[in-house]
C-alpha positions in Angstrom: 141.5 109.5 102.8 142.5 110.6 99.0 146.0 110.9 100.1 146.5 107.1 100.9 147.1 106.6 96.7 149.7 109.4 96.9 151.1 108.4 100.0 151.8 105.0 98.5 153.5 106.2 95.3 156.0 108.2 96.8 156.5 106.1 100.4 159.6 104.3 98.7 161.1 107.8 98.3 160.4 108.8 101.9 161.9 105.3 103.2 165.0 105.5 101.1 163.9 102.1 99.1 166.0 101.2 96.1 165.0 98.3 93.7 167.5 95.4 94.1 168.6 93.7 90.7 167.2 90.1 91.2 167.5 86.8 92.7 168.0 86.4 96.7 168.8 90.2 97.3 165.2 91.0 95.5 163.3 88.8 97.8 165.0 90.3 101.0 164.6 93.9 99.9 160.5 92.9 98.8 160.3 91.8 102.4 162.1 94.9 104.0 160.1 97.0 101.8 156.8 95.3 103.0 157.8 95.5 106.5 158.6 99.5 106.2 155.0 100.2 104.2 153.4 98.1 106.8 154.7 100.3 109.8 154.1 103.4 107.6 150.8 102.7 107.3 149.9 101.9 110.7 151.8 104.7 111.7 149.4 107.1 109.7 146.6 105.2 110.8 147.5 106.2 114.3 147.3 109.7 113.3 143.9 109.1 111.6 142.6 107.5 115.0 143.8 110.6 116.8 142.5 113.2 114.5 138.7 111.1 114.2 138.6 111.1 118.5 139.6 114.9 118.4 137.3 115.9 116.0 134.5 113.5 117.3 134.8 115.1 120.9 134.5 118.8 119.3 131.5 118.1 117.3 129.9 116.4 119.8 130.7 118.4 122.8 129.5 121.7 120.7 126.4 120.2 118.9 123.9 122.1 121.1 125.1 124.9 119.4 125.0 124.2 115.6 122.3 125.1 113.6 122.3 122.1 111.5 123.4 118.5 113.0 124.3 115.0 111.5 124.0 111.6 113.2 127.2 110.3 114.5 127.9 106.3 115.3 131.5 107.4 116.2 133.5 105.3 113.8 135.5 106.2 110.9 135.2 103.6 107.6 138.0 103.3 104.8 138.0 100.7 101.8 140.6 98.0 101.0 140.2 100.1 97.7 141.7 103.1 98.5 145.1 101.5 98.8 147.8 100.8 96.2 149.3 97.8 97.5 146.2 95.8 99.5 148.2 93.2 100.4 150.5 95.2 103.1 147.0 97.4 103.6 145.6 94.2 104.4 148.4 93.0 106.7 149.2 96.6 108.5 145.5 97.8 108.9 143.8 94.5 109.4 140.6 94.5 107.2 137.9 91.9 107.8 136.5 92.5 104.8 136.6 95.0 102.0 135.0 98.0 104.2 136.3 98.0 107.4 136.4 100.5 110.5 139.7 102.5 110.6 139.0 104.3 114.0 136.4 104.2 117.0 135.9 106.9 119.1 136.0 106.2 123.1 132.5 106.5 124.7 130.5 106.7 121.2 127.9 104.5 120.1 129.8 102.2 118.5 132.7 102.1 121.3 129.9 100.9 123.3 129.0 98.0 120.9 132.7 97.3 121.5 133.2 97.6 117.6 137.0 98.0 117.0 139.6 98.8 113.9 139.8 96.2 111.7 136.3 95.1 112.2 134.4 94.6 108.7 131.4 96.1 107.6 129.3 93.5 105.9 125.5 95.4 105.8 123.3 98.3 106.8 120.0 97.7 108.1 120.1 94.5 106.4 121.5 95.8 103.2 124.8 94.3 101.5 127.3 97.3 101.5 128.1 95.2 98.0 124.4 96.0 97.1 124.6 100.0 98.1 124.2 101.9 94.5 126.9 104.2 93.7 125.6 107.3 91.8 128.2 108.2 89.9 126.6 111.7 88.9 126.6 112.6 92.5 130.2 111.4 93.4 131.4 112.7 89.8 134.1 114.7 92.1 135.6 111.7 93.7 138.2 109.4 92.0 136.2 105.7 90.7 138.4 104.1 93.7 136.5 106.4 96.5 133.2 106.1 94.8 132.4 102.8 96.8 133.3 104.1 100.2 131.6 107.6 99.8 128.0 105.7 98.9 128.5 103.6 101.7 129.1 106.5 104.2 126.4 108.3 102.5 124.0 105.5 103.3 125.0 104.9 106.9 123.9 108.7 107.2 121.0 108.0 106.0 120.2 105.2 107.8 121.6 106.6 111.2 119.3 109.2 110.5 116.1 107.1 111.2 117.1 107.0 114.9 118.8 103.6 114.7 120.6 101.3 112.6 121.5 98.0 112.3 125.0 96.9 111.3 126.3 93.4 110.1 130.1 93.5 111.2 132.8 90.7 110.0 135.2 90.2 113.3 137.6 87.9 112.1 135.4 85.4 110.5 132.7 85.5 112.5 129.5 87.8 111.4 127.7 89.9 114.3 124.8 92.5 114.1 124.8 94.9 116.5 122.2 98.0 116.7 123.3 101.5 117.4 121.6 104.8 118.5 123.3 107.6 117.1 124.3 110.7 118.9 123.6 113.9 117.4 126.8 116.3 116.1 128.0 119.2 114.6 128.1 118.6 110.7 132.1 118.3 110.1 134.4 115.5 109.2 138.2 115.2 110.0 140.9 113.9 107.8 145.1 113.5 107.8 146.6 114.2 104.7 149.5 113.2 104.0 152.0 116.3 103.2 155.3 117.5 104.0 153.7 120.9 104.5 152.9 122.1 108.1 149.2 123.2 107.1 145.7 123.0 107.9 142.4 123.7 105.8 138.5 123.6 105.8 136.4 123.7 102.9 132.6 123.8 104.5 132.2 120.1 105.1 136.0 118.5 105.8 138.7 119.7 108.0 142.0 118.5 106.8 145.2 118.7 108.5 148.8 117.5 107.1 150.5 114.7 108.4 153.6 116.8 109.3 151.4 119.1 111.5 150.0 116.6 113.2 153.3 115.1 114.1 154.5 118.5 114.8 152.2 119.2 117.9 153.4 118.0 121.5 149.9 116.8 122.4 146.0 116.3 121.6 145.4 119.9 123.4 147.4 121.3 120.6 146.1 119.0 117.8 142.6 120.1 118.9 143.5 123.6 118.9 144.4 123.4 115.0 141.2 120.8 114.5 139.0 123.6 116.4 140.1 126.7 114.5 139.2 125.0 111.2 136.0 123.6 112.7 135.2 127.1 113.6 135.8 128.3 109.8 133.2 125.4 108.7 130.6 126.0 111.2 130.6 130.0 110.6 130.4 129.1 107.1 133.1 131.2 106.1 133.7 129.5 102.9 129.8 130.5 101.7 130.1 134.1 103.3 133.8 134.7 101.3 132.6 132.8 97.8 129.3 135.4 98.1 131.5 138.5 98.7 133.7 137.1 95.8 136.9 136.9 97.9 139.8 136.4 95.6 141.7 133.2 97.2 144.8 133.4 94.9 147.6 135.4 94.8 145.7 139.1 94.8 143.8 137.5 97.7 146.7 139.1 99.7 145.8 142.3 99.2 143.1 145.1 99.6 139.3 144.1 100.2 140.0 140.2 99.9 142.9 140.3 102.1 140.7 141.9 105.0 137.6 139.6 104.6 139.8 136.4 104.7 141.6 137.7 107.9 138.1 138.6 109.5 137.1 135.1 109.3 140.6 133.7 110.6 139.8 136.1 113.5 136.6 134.5 114.5 137.8 131.2 113.9 140.5 131.8 116.5 137.9 133.6 119.0 135.7 130.2 118.3 138.0 127.7 118.7 139.2 128.4 122.0 135.1 127.9 123.3 135.2 124.5 120.9 138.2 123.5 122.9 137.2 123.9 126.1 133.3 122.5 125.6 135.2 119.1 124.5 137.9 118.9 127.2 140.5 120.5 125.9 142.8 123.2 127.4 142.4 126.1 125.5 145.8 127.4 126.7 147.4 125.0 124.2 146.4 127.4 121.7 148.8 129.9 123.0 151.2 127.0 123.6 151.4 126.1 119.8 151.8 129.3 118.4 154.0 130.8 120.9 156.6 127.8 120.1 155.9 127.7 116.5 155.8 131.3 115.9 159.6 131.5 117.6 160.6 128.5 115.8 159.2 129.7 112.4 158.6 133.5 112.7 156.7 134.3 109.7 155.9 130.9 108.2 152.6 129.0 108.6 149.6 131.2 108.7 151.6 134.5 108.3 150.7 136.0 105.5 148.2 139.3 105.4 145.4 137.4 105.9 146.4 136.1 109.3 147.5 138.0 112.4 151.4 137.2 113.1 151.5 135.0 116.2 152.3 137.6 118.8 149.0 138.9 117.9 147.2 135.8 117.6 148.5 134.9 121.1 147.1 137.9 122.1 143.8 137.5 120.8 143.9 133.8 122.2 144.7 135.2 125.6 141.8 138.0 125.2 139.1 135.0 124.6 140.2 132.8 127.2 139.7 135.8 130.0 135.7 135.8 128.4 135.4 131.9 129.0 136.6 132.3 132.5 133.7 134.9 133.1 131.3 132.8 132.1 129.6 130.1 134.7 129.6 126.8 132.9 126.5 124.5 132.8 127.5 121.0 133.0 130.8 121.8 131.9 129.8 123.5 128.7 130.1 127.2 127.8 127.8 128.8 125.3 130.1 130.6 122.5 128.8 133.8 121.6 129.7 133.4 118.0 127.5 130.5 117.5 124.5 131.9 119.1 124.2 135.2 116.8 126.3 137.3 118.9 130.1 138.7 118.4 133.2 138.0 120.7 134.9 141.2 120.4 
């Protein structure tokens, strides 16, 4: 959620808000700016929620094929400290306490306990979130305003790893303790990153999709197609592989061996993505619909460098891979992805 501060910094520019001189006009303009800021934050939260739900479905449905797993409660947390304008953030997002739920995935342990966005997290297994130690050395890569939420998330994962966790929640003015049993999922997180560019990325742990790209997709299946591709990079440990091969990711990465090695990972991610989608109940054909539409509209735009197939070739690859899925017999609606069980899908 690092994008939030940047978002609030250039929000006035995006919304065309100008600073009035003084007096009554000042008050009216301030109220208008506040309303627009609240609406913008709520719109961004809806993207966060869609992304969280999509990611949760993908990592849950494919957990049995992941070599590593993590406990998951189905909640996405955020911290009031992340927001530049705390008053508008509180008004827009309904913080019951400084650490609160931003999204809850349907059918998750949190949803079964009827937790909801806005509910505040007060304690984990009796330890107040305010008392959770912040290891500044381990969290040195985090900006100071994000270290508390990072420490709380780490504490929540550690507590959940025991098989169940008791959360003390603030709902309105009431405190309530609920005990949740986490489910096991693939180890990847998901976020919306505010950007005017249409882009997506994976760093081995996090899947990031830009707000502009998330708004471009026509439905949740297309969003899942993008998220599944980036998740595939993480599950196949492509970053680690490319680092071990000393691949140049800069300008010279567009040429020679580096370009070829990056393209190989992109092909694998495309192939695996439709299997991940099918297992999570998304329509794999959405990958074809998305790239056909995008390719026709933008030609050599996003992901069209020498490290990626051109859109027509990507569409053909998806068609071939979906045909392979149809040749398999699903067990309880689940297909075994060859790339996750040691095989190659060629």
